[in-house]
C-alpha positions as CSV (number, residue, x, y, z in Angstrom):
1,M,-36.1,-25.3,-5.3
2,S,-35.9,-21.8,-6.5
3,I,-34.0,-19.7,-8.7
4,R,-33.3,-15.9,-10.0
5,L,-33.4,-15.8,-13.7
6,L,-33.1,-13.2,-16.3
7,S,-35.9,-12.4,-18.2
8,L,-34.7,-13.2,-21.9
9,A,-36.2,-11.6,-25.2
10,I,-34.4,-12.3,-28.6
11,C,-34.1,-9.3,-31.4
12,Y,-34.8,-10.4,-35.0
13,L,-33.2,-8.5,-37.5
14,W,-36.4,-7.0,-38.7
15,C,-37.8,-6.0,-34.8
16,C,-36.4,-2.3,-34.7
17,S,-33.9,0.0,-35.9
18,V,-32.0,2.6,-33.7
19,S,-31.8,6.0,-34.9
20,Y,-28.7,7.8,-35.8
21,G,-29.6,11.4,-35.3
22,Q,-27.0,11.5,-32.6
23,S,-23.1,10.3,-33.0
24,I,-22.2,9.4,-29.8
25,R,-24.0,7.0,-27.9
26,I,-23.5,5.8,-24.0
27,N,-23.6,1.7,-25.8
28,E,-22.9,-0.1,-22.6
29,V,-22.8,0.0,-18.9
30,Q,-21.5,-2.4,-16.3
31,A,-22.1,-1.0,-12.2
32,S,-20.6,-4.1,-10.7
33,N,-17.6,-5.9,-12.3
34,T,-15.1,-8.3,-11.0
35,V,-13.3,-9.4,-14.1
36,Y,-11.9,-6.6,-16.0
37,Q,-9.1,-5.0,-14.5
38,D,-7.8,-1.8,-14.9
39,E,-3.9,-0.6,-15.0
40,D,-4.1,-0.8,-11.0
41,G,-5.0,-3.9,-10.7
42,D,-8.4,-2.9,-9.5
43,T,-12.1,-3.6,-11.3
44,P,-14.0,-0.8,-11.7
45,D,-17.3,0.4,-13.1
46,W,-17.0,1.5,-16.5
47,I,-19.0,3.0,-19.6
48,E,-18.8,2.4,-23.1
49,L,-19.2,5.1,-26.0
50,H,-20.3,4.1,-29.6
51,N,-19.7,6.5,-32.1
52,L,-22.9,5.9,-34.6
53,S,-21.5,8.4,-37.1
54,T,-19.8,8.3,-40.5
55,E,-16.8,10.4,-39.5
56,A,-14.3,10.5,-37.0
57,I,-14.8,12.8,-34.1
58,N,-12.5,14.5,-31.9
59,L,-14.4,13.9,-27.9
60,E,-12.4,17.1,-26.4
61,G,-14.7,19.3,-24.7
62,W,-17.4,16.9,-24.0
63,S,-18.2,15.8,-20.9
64,L,-19.7,12.5,-19.1
65,T,-21.7,13.2,-15.5
66,D,-24.0,11.5,-13.5
67,K,-25.4,14.5,-11.7
68,I,-26.7,17.6,-14.4
69,G,-25.9,21.1,-12.7
70,N,-23.1,19.8,-10.7
71,E,-20.3,21.1,-12.8
72,P,-17.6,20.9,-13.5
73,Y,-18.3,17.3,-15.5
74,W,-16.0,15.2,-15.8
75,T,-14.7,16.3,-19.4
76,F,-12.2,15.0,-22.4
77,T,-9.1,16.6,-24.1
78,N,-8.1,15.6,-27.4
79,K,-9.9,11.8,-27.8
80,I,-10.5,10.7,-31.0
81,L,-13.6,8.3,-31.5
82,N,-13.0,6.7,-34.6
83,S,-16.3,6.0,-37.2
84,G,-18.2,3.0,-35.8
85,A,-15.7,2.5,-32.8
86,Y,-16.8,1.5,-29.7
87,E,-14.4,2.2,-26.7
88,Y,-15.0,2.0,-23.0
89,L,-13.5,4.1,-20.1
90,W,-13.2,3.3,-16.1
91,A,-16.2,4.9,-14.1
92,S,-13.6,4.4,-11.1
93,G,-13.7,8.1,-9.4
94,K,-9.6,8.0,-10.2
95,N,-10.4,10.8,-12.4
96,R,-7.3,10.4,-15.0
97,I,-8.2,12.9,-18.0
98,S,-4.7,11.0,-20.0
99,A,-4.7,7.2,-20.8
100,G,-0.9,8.0,-20.2
101,S,1.6,5.0,-21.2
102,A,4.3,2.6,-19.4
103,R,7.6,2.3,-20.0
104,S,10.6,0.7,-19.3
105,L,13.1,2.6,-17.2
106,V,15.4,-0.9,-17.0
107,R,14.6,-3.7,-18.9
108,E,16.4,-7.5,-18.6
109,D,17.8,-6.8,-21.5
110,D,19.4,-3.7,-21.5
111,I,23.7,-3.6,-20.7
112,F,24.4,-3.3,-16.6
113,R,27.5,-2.5,-14.5
114,Y,28.0,-6.0,-12.5
115,I,30.7,-7.4,-10.4
116,A,31.1,-10.6,-8.2
117,P,32.5,-9.0,-5.1
118,T,35.5,-10.3,-3.1
119,Q,35.2,-7.8,-1.0
120,N,32.8,-5.2,0.8
121,Q,31.7,-2.5,-1.9
122,G,30.4,-0.1,0.7
123,N,27.7,2.1,0.3
124,G,28.6,4.3,-3.4
125,W,27.9,1.8,-5.6
126,K,23.9,1.9,-4.8
127,K,24.0,5.9,-5.5
128,T,24.3,8.1,-8.7
129,G,27.6,9.3,-9.3
130,Y,29.7,6.2,-8.4
131,N,32.3,5.5,-10.6
132,D,31.9,1.8,-11.6
133,S,34.6,1.8,-14.7
134,N,36.0,-1.2,-13.2
135,W,33.2,-3.3,-13.2
136,D,32.3,-5.6,-15.4
137,Q,30.1,-4.4,-18.6
138,G,26.8,-7.5,-19.2
139,Q,23.5,-8.0,-20.5
140,G,20.9,-9.1,-17.9
141,G,19.9,-11.8,-16.6
142,F,22.9,-12.8,-14.7
143,G,23.6,-16.6,-13.7
144,Y,25.9,-19.6,-14.3
145,G,24.7,-20.1,-18.1
146,D,21.8,-22.8,-17.9
147,G,19.6,-21.8,-20.5
148,D,18.1,-18.5,-18.7
149,D,21.0,-16.5,-18.4
150,V,22.7,-14.3,-21.3
151,T,25.7,-13.1,-19.0
152,N,27.6,-15.8,-17.0
153,V,29.3,-15.7,-13.7
154,S,31.5,-18.7,-12.4
155,F,29.9,-21.2,-10.4
156,G,30.1,-21.3,-6.5
157,T,29.6,-17.3,-6.7
158,R,27.5,-16.4,-3.4
159,S,26.5,-12.6,-4.9
160,V,26.5,-10.4,-7.7
161,F,26.0,-6.8,-7.7
162,V,24.7,-5.1,-10.3
163,R,23.8,-1.2,-11.8
164,K,21.6,0.5,-14.4
165,T,21.4,4.1,-14.6
166,F,18.3,5.4,-16.5
167,N,17.0,9.1,-17.0
168,I,13.6,10.7,-16.1
169,E,12.8,13.8,-18.1
170,N,9.9,14.5,-15.8
171,V,9.1,12.6,-12.5
172,N,5.8,14.4,-11.8
173,A,4.0,12.5,-14.7
174,I,4.6,9.4,-13.2
175,T,1.9,7.9,-11.2
176,N,2.8,4.5,-10.8
177,L,6.4,2.2,-10.0
178,Y,6.9,-1.6,-10.1
179,L,10.1,-3.8,-10.0
180,D,9.3,-7.0,-11.8
181,I,12.1,-9.6,-11.0
182,D,13.0,-13.2,-12.1
183,F,15.8,-14.4,-9.5
184,D,17.8,-17.2,-7.8
185,D,17.6,-17.3,-4.5
186,A,17.6,-13.7,-3.0
187,F,17.7,-10.0,-3.7
188,V,18.2,-6.6,-2.5
189,A,17.1,-3.6,-4.9
190,F,18.0,0.2,-4.2
191,I,16.9,3.1,-5.9
192,N,19.7,6.4,-5.8
193,G,21.0,4.4,-2.5
194,V,17.3,3.7,-0.8
195,E,16.8,0.1,-0.1
196,I,13.1,-0.3,-2.0
197,T,12.2,-3.9,-1.6
198,R,13.7,-7.0,-1.1
199,D,13.2,-11.1,-1.1
200,N,14.2,-14.1,0.8
201,I,17.3,-12.6,2.9
202,D,17.7,-11.3,6.2
203,G,20.0,-8.5,7.7
204,A,20.0,-4.4,8.0
205,A,22.9,-4.5,5.2
206,P,24.2,-8.0,3.3
207,N,27.2,-7.8,2.2
208,Y,28.7,-9.6,-0.5
209,L,29.2,-12.7,1.8
210,S,25.2,-13.1,3.2
211,L,23.3,-16.3,1.9
212,A,19.8,-16.4,1.0
213,N,17.3,-17.9,4.0
214,T,16.1,-21.0,1.6
215,D,16.5,-21.9,-1.8
216,K,14.1,-20.1,-4.2
217,E,13.7,-21.1,-8.1
218,A,13.6,-18.4,-11.0
219,K,10.0,-18.8,-12.8
220,I,10.6,-17.4,-16.7
221,Y,12.8,-20.1,-17.6
222,T,9.2,-22.7,-17.1
223,G,6.9,-20.0,-18.4
224,G,6.2,-18.5,-15.3
225,D,5.8,-14.8,-14.7
226,P,8.3,-12.7,-12.3
227,D,8.0,-11.1,-9.0
228,H,5.9,-8.4,-8.8
229,Y,6.6,-5.4,-6.6
230,D,4.4,-2.4,-6.7
231,L,6.7,0.4,-5.7
232,M,4.5,3.6,-5.4
233,D,6.1,4.3,-1.7
234,F,8.9,5.0,-3.4
235,L,7.9,7.3,-6.2
236,D,9.4,10.4,-3.7
237,L,13.5,8.9,-4.4
238,L,13.4,9.4,-8.2
239,Q,14.5,12.7,-9.7
240,D,14.5,14.5,-12.8
241,G,17.7,13.7,-14.8
242,E,19.6,10.6,-13.8
243,N,18.7,8.2,-11.7
244,V,20.2,4.3,-10.9
245,L,18.6,1.1,-10.1
246,A,21.1,-1.3,-7.9
247,I,20.6,-4.5,-7.2
248,Q,22.4,-7.5,-5.2
249,V,21.6,-11.1,-5.7
250,H,22.2,-13.7,-3.6
251,N,22.6,-18.0,-3.7
252,N,21.5,-19.7,-0.6
253,V,24.6,-21.9,-1.0
254,T,28.0,-21.7,-2.2
255,S,27.3,-25.5,-4.1
256,S,24.2,-24.3,-5.3
257,S,23.5,-25.3,-9.2
258,D,22.1,-22.1,-10.3
259,L,21.8,-18.4,-9.9
260,T,19.5,-15.8,-11.6
261,L,19.1,-12.3,-11.9
262,R,16.5,-10.4,-14.5
263,P,15.6,-7.3,-13.4
264,F,12.7,-4.7,-14.9
265,L,11.9,-1.7,-13.8
266,T,8.7,0.0,-15.0
267,A,7.2,3.0,-14.9
268,R,3.3,4.4,-15.7
269,Y,3.2,8.2,-17.1
270,N,0.0,10.2,-16.9
271,T,1.3,11.1,-20.4
272,T,3.2,10.1,-23.6
273,T,6.7,10.4,-23.0
274,Q,10.4,9.7,-24.6
275,D,11.5,8.0,-21.6
276,G,13.1,4.8,-21.2
277,S,12.0,2.0,-23.9
278,E,8.8,0.0,-24.8
279,V,7.8,-2.1,-22.0
280,H,9.2,-5.6,-22.3
281,P,7.1,-8.7,-24.0
282,L,7.3,-10.7,-20.7
283,L,5.6,-8.4,-18.6
284,K,1.9,-8.4,-18.8
285,Y,1.1,-5.1,-18.4
286,R,-2.7,-3.9,-18.9
287,T,-3.4,-1.0,-21.2
288,S,-4.3,2.6,-19.4
289,R,-7.5,4.3,-20.1
290,L,-9.3,7.1,-18.8
291,H,-11.1,6.9,-15.5
292,T,-14.3,9.5,-15.1
293,D,-14.2,11.4,-11.9
294,F,-18.0,9.0,-10.3
295,K,-18.6,5.3,-10.4
296,V,-22.0,4.3,-11.2
297,S,-24.9,3.3,-8.8
298,S,-26.0,-0.5,-9.5
299,E,-29.0,0.7,-7.9
300,S,-30.2,3.9,-9.9
301,E,-28.3,6.2,-11.9
302,T,-28.6,8.3,-14.8
303,I,-25.6,9.0,-16.7
304,Y,-25.2,11.5,-19.3
305,V,-23.0,12.9,-22.4
306,I,-22.9,16.7,-22.4
307,E,-21.9,18.2,-25.8
308,P,-18.9,21.2,-25.7
309,N,-21.8,23.4,-25.7
310,G,-23.7,22.3,-22.6
311,N,-26.6,20.4,-24.1
312,I,-27.3,17.1,-23.3
313,H,-26.7,15.0,-26.0
314,D,-27.2,11.5,-24.9
315,S,-28.2,10.1,-21.8
316,I,-29.0,6.4,-19.9
317,V,-31.2,5.2,-17.1
318,I,-29.4,2.4,-15.1
319,A,-31.2,0.5,-12.2
320,N,-31.0,-2.9,-10.8
321,L,-28.0,-3.9,-12.2
322,P,-26.5,-7.2,-10.7
323,T,-22.7,-8.2,-10.3
324,E,-21.9,-9.3,-13.9
325,I,-24.5,-7.7,-15.8
326,S,-24.4,-4.7,-18.1
327,F,-26.8,-2.3,-19.3
328,G,-26.9,-1.1,-22.6
329,Y,-28.0,-1.4,-26.6
330,T,-28.4,-4.3,-29.0
331,P,-27.1,-3.6,-32.6
332,F,-30.9,-2.9,-33.8
333,G,-30.9,-0.5,-30.6
334,N,-32.8,-2.5,-28.2
335,L,-32.1,-1.5,-24.6
336,R,-31.3,-4.7,-22.7
337,Y,-29.6,-6.8,-20.0
338,F,-26.4,-8.6,-21.0
339,N,-25.0,-11.5,-19.1
340,I,-22.2,-11.5,-21.7
341,T,-20.5,-8.1,-21.4
342,T,-18.8,-7.0,-24.6
343,P,-16.6,-3.7,-23.6
344,D,-14.6,-2.2,-26.9
345,E,-17.1,-4.4,-28.7
346,I,-20.5,-4.9,-30.6
347,N,-23.0,-6.4,-28.0
348,S,-25.0,-9.0,-28.6
349,S,-28.1,-9.5,-30.6
350,L,-29.5,-11.6,-27.1
351,G,-30.3,-9.6,-24.3
352,Y,-32.5,-9.5,-21.3
353,Q,-35.9,-7.4,-20.9
354,G,-35.4,-7.0,-17.0
355,V,-33.8,-8.4,-13.5
356,L,-36.4,-10.9,-11.4
357,N,-35.0,-10.1,-8.3
358,G,-37.9,-11.9,-6.8
359,E,-37.8,-16.0,-6.9
360,I,-39.4,-18.5,-9.1
361,L,-41.1,-21.2,-7.1
362,F,-40.9,-24.8,-8.7
363,S,-44.3,-27.1,-7.5
364,N,-42.1,-30.0,-7.3
365,N,-38.6,-30.1,-6.0
366,G,-37.4,-33.1,-8.4
367,G,-36.7,-36.9,-8.6
368,Q,-37.9,-39.5,-10.5
369,V,-41.0,-39.1,-11.8
370,D,-43.5,-41.0,-14.2
371,A,-45.2,-38.1,-15.1
372,L,-45.4,-34.6,-13.7
373,T,-47.5,-31.3,-13.6
374,L,-45.1,-28.5,-12.9
375,A,-46.1,-25.2,-11.5
376,L,-43.8,-22.3,-11.8
377,S,-44.8,-19.4,-10.1
378,T,-43.1,-15.6,-9.3
379,S,-44.7,-12.9,-7.9
380,E,-43.0,-10.3,-10.5
381,P,-44.7,-9.3,-13.6
382,L,-43.5,-11.5,-16.5
383,L,-44.1,-11.7,-20.0
384,L,-45.5,-15.5,-21.5
385,F,-43.0,-14.9,-24.0
386,D,-40.6,-15.0,-21.6
387,I,-41.8,-17.4,-19.4
388,L,-41.8,-20.1,-22.7
389,Q,-38.1,-19.2,-23.3
390,T,-36.6,-19.7,-19.7
391,L,-38.8,-22.9,-19.5
392,L,-36.8,-24.0,-22.8
393,F,-33.4,-23.4,-21.0
394,L,-35.2,-25.3,-17.8
395,M,-35.5,-28.3,-20.0
396,L,-32.1,-28.5,-21.0
397,P,-30.9,-30.3,-18.4
398,L,-34.5,-33.1,-17.9
399,H,-34.1,-36.5,-18.9
400,F,-37.3,-38.5,-19.6
401,T,-38.9,-42.3,-20.0
402,P,-39.9,-43.1,-23.2
403,H,-43.1,-41.3,-24.1
404,L,-43.2,-39.0,-20.8
405,S,-46.0,-36.8,-21.0
406,I,-44.6,-33.2,-19.4
407,S,-47.0,-30.7,-18.5
408,L,-45.9,-27.1,-17.5
409,L,-47.9,-24.6,-15.4
410,V,-46.9,-21.5,-14.9
411,Q,-48.9,-19.0,-12.7
412,L,-48.2,-15.8,-13.3
413,S,-49.7,-12.7,-10.5
414,E,-53.3,-14.7,-9.7
415,L,-53.6,-16.3,-13.4
416,D,-52.7,-19.2,-14.8
417,Y,-51.0,-20.3,-17.9
418,F,-51.3,-23.5,-20.0
419,V,-47.8,-23.6,-21.7
420,M,-46.8,-27.0,-22.6
421,D,-47.8,-30.7,-23.2
422,T,-45.7,-32.9,-24.6
423,S,-43.7,-36.2,-25.1
424,L,-40.6,-35.8,-24.8
425,P,-36.9,-38.1,-26.0
426,K,-36.4,-41.6,-24.3
427,S,-34.2,-41.6,-20.7
428,P,-35.2,-42.0,-17.4
429,A,-37.2,-38.8,-16.0
430,V,-35.1,-36.7,-13.5
431,I,-35.9,-33.4,-12.5
432,I,-32.4,-31.9,-11.4
């Protein structure tokens, strides 16, 4: 039997202290991340900075790079890092120098123009400039008044058409566009007269009598999330000034017990803006962060912090970083590997001195025993102190008979070290 281990090192308060001559430090780096998601839903590498000084620092003009001499470097613009603060940014290669913001262009609690049509409406109602003054007004969501609706329509309604205009100051500042919609049973959505997405309904242009393909239950009222649609391919439909979101929602049968429409249109900007309003709290949009123009190699990489005058302020060498492991500083200034990553927070005082890529081999493959001499071997150098810590961890799942004597022998390179010979607690002796 074999395992892959981190060699453990415990840092005590008195073991070491960091020099605070520098102000900005690369505090933690992760080169293979599958947990933390950026605003696009990706899981990039990330780099955390720590302001060691007693004053806030404006990082405008400071740079990060993984290749000295390969200018221009990725450079901050007007970024304040407060005294003692920790903040991470994505090393994604996406090159975003502004964190930007997400804004709701249309929210379910807005006031819409709506109609439960009794005849075909043509195509004009989907476009800007349409005269909807004879349509009713009501706050979303729309339905039969069964607990998740604000504006009620008559039981037996086949379809409801709604319109909501919104304004954009600068469409070039929008990087992403999303529609989140809770519906029962089907819908078709349009921006400025062009269909952007639909669900559970067929037909080139479903009319007011069209029915949904199947029954589809709404989600929010039971604690679920609305359906999410990425509209990246439709950004060019937007225009400066007035735009309109138009949606038709359809039941699957006229005798259906419910109908629901709760729409949200959200844009992500590369800068701050007053367009729209705050994102509705029902939506779980991730906080935008800065993105460097490079990624971090898990095999071998040096990352540099460059001062505005071009001097190297700090650097850190990354090597042999497995998935979900980070590398950085303990609170006492020791460089360590961490199996519990802490972006935007102080790192653990418990870290690992290295990563064993080779196997640790056990001389016994397990089973119930009365007495055992267990030898561990590895071809890689490993501190005896680390071996002791590893063995204490490995003994946690062991169960022993009364007063069973266990001898543990560790083979390190060509040398044998006698580690432990002790009587252990009562219970059957099983090595797992």
